[in-house]
C-alpha positions in Angstrom: 133.7 101.2 116.4 130.1 100.2 115.2 129.5 103.6 113.8 133.0 103.8 112.4 132.3 100.8 110.4 128.8 101.8 109.3 130.5 105.3 107.6 132.5 103.3 105.5 129.6 102.3 103.3 129.5 104.2 99.9 128.1 101.2 97.7 125.7 100.4 100.5 124.5 104.2 100.8 124.2 104.3 97.0 122.3 101.2 96.8 120.0 101.9 99.4 119.0 104.7 97.4 118.6 102.8 94.4 116.2 100.4 96.4 114.4 103.0 98.1 113.6 105.2 95.1 110.3 103.5 94.3 109.2 103.6 97.9 105.7 105.2 98.2 106.3 106.1 102.1 108.9 106.2 104.5 107.8 102.5 106.0 107.8 100.7 102.7 111.5 102.3 102.1 112.0 100.7 105.9 110.8 97.7 104.8 112.7 97.6 101.5 116.0 97.7 103.3 115.1 95.1 105.6 114.0 92.6 103.2 117.1 93.2 101.2 119.5 92.8 103.9 117.6 89.5 105.1 117.7 88.2 101.7 121.0 89.0 100.5 123.4 88.7 103.7 123.9 85.0 104.8 124.3 85.0 108.8 127.6 83.1 109.4 130.3 83.5 112.1 130.6 83.5 115.8 128.9 85.3 118.1 130.4 89.0 117.8 130.9 89.7 121.5 133.6 86.5 121.1 135.5 88.5 119.1 137.8 91.7 119.2 136.2 94.7 118.0 138.6 95.5 115.4 137.0 92.5 113.2 133.7 94.2 112.8 133.4 94.5 109.0 132.9 97.7 107.4 129.6 98.0 105.8 130.7 97.8 102.3 132.7 94.3 103.1 129.3 92.7 104.3 127.7 94.0 101.2 130.3 92.3 98.9 131.0 89.4 100.6 127.5 88.6 101.2 127.6 87.3 104.9 128.4 88.2 108.4 127.4 88.1 112.1 124.8 89.9 113.6 126.7 92.8 114.1 128.0 92.9 110.5 124.2 93.1 109.1 123.3 95.4 111.9 126.2 97.8 110.7 125.1 97.4 107.2 121.4 98.1 108.0 122.7 101.3 110.0 124.4 102.5 106.8 121.5 101.8 104.5 119.0 103.1 106.5 121.0 106.4 107.3 121.5 106.8 103.4 117.6 106.1 102.7 117.2 109.3 105.3 116.3 107.7 108.6 118.4 108.4 112.1 119.0 105.2 113.2 120.8 104.0 116.6 122.3 100.8 117.8 120.8 98.7 120.8 122.0 95.7 122.3 119.0 93.7 123.3 118.9 90.8 126.0 116.4 87.9 126.9 116.1 89.7 130.4 112.4 90.5 130.7 111.8 94.3 132.3 110.9 92.9 136.1 112.1 95.6 138.9 114.2 93.2 140.6 115.8 92.3 137.5 116.1 95.9 136.3 117.3 97.3 139.6 120.2 94.4 139.3 121.3 95.4 136.3 121.5 98.7 137.0 124.0 98.1 139.5 125.8 95.3 137.9 125.8 95.6 134.2 125.8 91.6 133.2 127.8 92.6 129.7 127.3 88.8 128.8 123.5 89.2 128.7 123.3 92.4 126.2 124.9 90.7 123.0 122.1 90.6 120.3 122.3 94.1 117.9 119.2 95.7 116.8 119.0 98.7 114.8 116.2 101.3 115.9 114.2 103.8 114.1 111.8 105.9 114.5 109.2 106.7 111.9 106.5 109.4 112.9 107.1 108.8 116.5 106.9 104.5 116.5 110.3 103.1 117.4 110.8 100.1 115.0 113.5 97.5 115.7 115.6 95.7 112.8 118.3 92.7 112.7 115.8 90.3 114.8 113.2 89.7 112.0 112.6 88.3 108.3 111.2 89.1 105.4 107.7 87.6 106.3 107.8 89.6 109.5 105.5 92.4 110.1 107.0 95.9 110.5 107.2 96.6 114.1 107.3 93.1 115.7 110.6 92.1 117.1 111.7 88.8 118.9 112.8 90.8 121.6 109.9 92.4 122.7 109.3 93.3 126.2 112.9 92.4 127.0 115.6 94.9 128.2 118.2 96.7 126.0 120.6 99.0 125.9 120.9 101.9 124.0 124.9 102.2 123.2 124.8 105.9 122.1 124.0 107.1 125.8 124.2 103.4 127.6 120.9 103.7 129.1 118.7 100.8 130.2 115.4 100.8 128.4 112.8 98.3 127.5 112.6 97.4 123.8 108.6 97.6 123.1 107.3 96.4 119.7 104.7 98.9 117.8 101.2 99.5 118.3 99.0 95.9 118.1 102.6 94.1 117.2 102.9 92.6 120.7 102.5 88.8 121.6 98.8 88.3 121.4 96.6 85.9 119.9 92.7 85.6 119.7 90.6 82.5 119.0 86.5 82.5 118.0 85.0 79.3 118.3 81.3 79.0 116.8 79.4 76.0 117.7 76.0 74.8 116.7 74.1 72.3 118.3 71.3 70.2 117.3 68.8 68.0 119.2 70.7 64.7 118.6 74.1 65.9 120.0 75.7 66.5 116.8 77.9 70.0 116.6 79.5 71.6 113.9 82.8 73.8 115.0 84.3 76.6 113.2 87.4 77.8 114.7 89.1 80.7 113.8 92.9 81.7 115.0 94.1 85.1 114.8 98.1 85.4 115.1 99.6 88.9 116.1 103.6 89.7 116.9 106.2 86.7 116.3 103.4 83.9 115.7 102.1 85.7 112.8 105.9 86.5 111.4 106.7 82.3 112.2 103.0 81.4 111.1 103.3 83.1 107.6 106.8 81.8 106.7 105.4 78.5 107.8 102.1 78.6 105.7 104.1 80.5 102.6 107.2 77.3 102.3 104.4 74.4 103.4 103.9 72.4 100.7 100.1 70.9 99.6 100.9 67.4 100.8 102.1 68.8 104.2 99.1 71.4 104.4 96.6 68.6 103.6 98.7 66.4 106.7 98.7 69.9 108.6 94.6 70.1 108.1 94.0 66.5 108.9 95.8 66.9 112.2 93.7 70.3 113.1 90.8 68.1 112.6 91.6 65.3 114.6 93.0 67.4 117.6 89.3 68.9 117.8 87.5 65.8 118.9 87.9 61.8 118.3 85.9 61.2 115.2 85.9 64.9 113.8 85.4 65.4 110.3 86.5 68.4 107.6 83.6 70.5 106.8 85.2 72.9 104.3 89.0 73.5 103.4 91.3 75.1 105.4 91.8 79.1 104.8 94.9 80.8 106.1 95.1 84.4 105.3 98.6 86.0 106.3 98.7 88.7 103.1 97.1 90.7 105.8 97.5 91.3 109.7 96.8 90.1 112.1 97.1 86.6 110.2 93.9 84.2 110.2 93.3 80.6 110.2 90.0 78.7 109.7 88.6 76.0 109.3 85.6 74.0 110.6 84.3 70.1 111.7 81.3 68.4 112.0 81.5 66.1 115.3 78.9 63.2 115.7 77.6 62.4 119.4 79.3 65.6 120.3 76.7 66.1 123.6 75.4 63.2 125.5 71.6 63.7 125.5 69.9 61.8 128.4 66.1 62.1 128.5 65.7 65.8 129.6 69.2 66.8 129.9 71.8 67.7 127.2 75.3 68.4 128.6 78.9 68.7 126.6 82.2 69.8 127.3 83.1 73.2 125.6 85.7 72.8 122.8 88.6 74.5 124.9 90.2 74.9 128.1 91.5 77.6 129.7 95.2 77.7 131.5 97.6 80.3 132.7 99.8 78.1 134.5 100.2 74.2 133.4 100.5 71.9 136.4 104.1 72.2 138.6 104.7 70.9 141.8 102.8 71.5 144.5 105.1 73.2 146.9 108.1 74.9 145.8 111.4 76.0 147.7 113.2 78.4 145.4 111.4 81.4 143.5 109.5 80.5 140.0 110.9 82.6 137.3 108.1 83.6 134.5 109.8 85.2 131.6 107.1 85.6 128.9 104.5 88.2 128.0 101.6 87.3 126.6 98.2 88.0 126.0 95.3 85.2 124.7 91.5 85.7 123.9 89.3 83.2 123.3 85.6 83.9 122.3 82.7 81.2 121.9 79.1 81.9 120.4 77.7 78.5 120.9 74.2 78.1 119.4 72.0 75.8 121.5 69.7 73.2 119.9 66.2 74.2 119.5 64.7 72.0 122.3 67.2 72.3 125.1 67.6 76.3 125.2 67.2 76.1 129.0 71.0 76.5 130.7 71.1 74.4 134.5 75.1 74.8 134.7 77.9 77.1 133.0 80.6 78.9 133.7 80.5 81.6 135.9 82.0 85.5 135.7 85.3 85.4 136.9 87.9 88.1 137.8 91.1 86.2 139.1 94.8 87.7 139.5 98.2 86.1 141.0 101.3 87.3 142.6 101.5 89.9 139.7 102.2 87.4 137.0 98.6 86.5 135.2 95.3 87.6 135.3 92.2 86.0 133.8 88.6 87.5 133.1 85.8 85.3 132.2 82.4 86.7 131.0 79.4 84.4 130.2 75.9 85.5 129.0 72.9 84.4 127.3 70.8 85.6 124.6 68.1 84.0 123.2 69.0 80.6 121.8 72.9 81.5 122.3 75.5 81.2 125.1 78.6 83.5 124.8 81.8 83.1 126.5 84.9 85.6 126.6 88.1 84.5 128.2 90.8 87.0 128.6 94.4 85.6 129.7 97.4 87.4 130.5 100.7 86.3 132.1 103.5 89.0 133.1 107.2 88.4 133.9 107.3 87.9 137.3 109.6 86.4 140.0 107.4 84.5 142.5 108.4 83.9 145.7 107.9 80.5 147.4 105.1 82.4 149.6 103.0 83.4 146.7 103.5 80.3 144.5 100.2 79.1 145.8 98.2 81.9 144.3 99.3 80.5 141.1 98.0 77.4 141.9 94.7 78.6 143.0 94.2 80.2 140.1 94.9 77.9 137.7 92.9 75.2 139.6 89.9 77.8 140.0 89.9 78.0 136.0 90.1 74.5 135.3 87.0 73.6 137.7 84.7 71.4 136.0 81.4 73.7 136.2 83.7 76.3 134.2 84.2 73.8 131.0 81.0 72.7 130.6 76.9 73.2 129.7 74.3 71.3 131.1 71.1 71.9 129.4 67.3 71.3 130.4 64.8 70.3 127.7 62.2 72.9 127.2 
């Protein structure tokens, strides 16, 4: 039925050829069609799976009406992409992660109520791109259904929806801390956003009024430490990928200077699994897939460069659901710390649950969050 409606799109085909005529490459043509449909076809109406299939609209009907539900918009995308020389296919996406137990169950019992989000898949130079769940702010290759189970309608095969290279769910944060002998600190913070986080932040900053931007900056500054003062302006760059957000603050008395000793907490705390109950009687479902990398370069104060207590190197793993790697090293007058945290979807049995608690407790040890220095 979807293919039938996509074939009723003479006007949509003509428009697609007109829109993509100035495109410099195939990805540019793909972006032009995506942006046009997103900006000109308003989402309206019920979930398409709740209606008889005969009510699916033809591509030209959706184009002339200027609105439709998700399946109507997918049909229009399919018609326009076909006219532009692509070979699109329909995929029904779900919110289910590709956990082995869930996948095996879905193979036996198809769960039709789960696969109700219509996507359009296109391959360009061997790389798959998914449309219909992102907007004009999104980077091509990202998808809101990354690492979820999908169903290809042509052959009804179960598959994992994967984002394009470097478009997965990931974040990177760099801290540059410069300390003085009296305990003052200048802290520079740079966030890099990938995947759906990039899409959301790009839209947020594109639509943010100047007065709201200033308020947002004030909240960022105060979140670092009480008494923090902005040092420079908030810098945001989302015309490139990954998106970048950078700012710096100055904090008086950030460290405690006590005779021969100088100690302070790191400006961040590693965490994979927030505190939960001590025990469980039912399995824990972890549905998200994410990766968070944090790097810190700490310029030690000139008179206190002997490191007495610092975070140790660690490699932690818990029940196939999370991994943490901590690497610390010292160079001339500097301390470097890198934390790489990853969460993988999993179903954790009550017997495996203590592993998660142990990993979290290990990450949050006080010795892993503080530096104690001694006077030279």
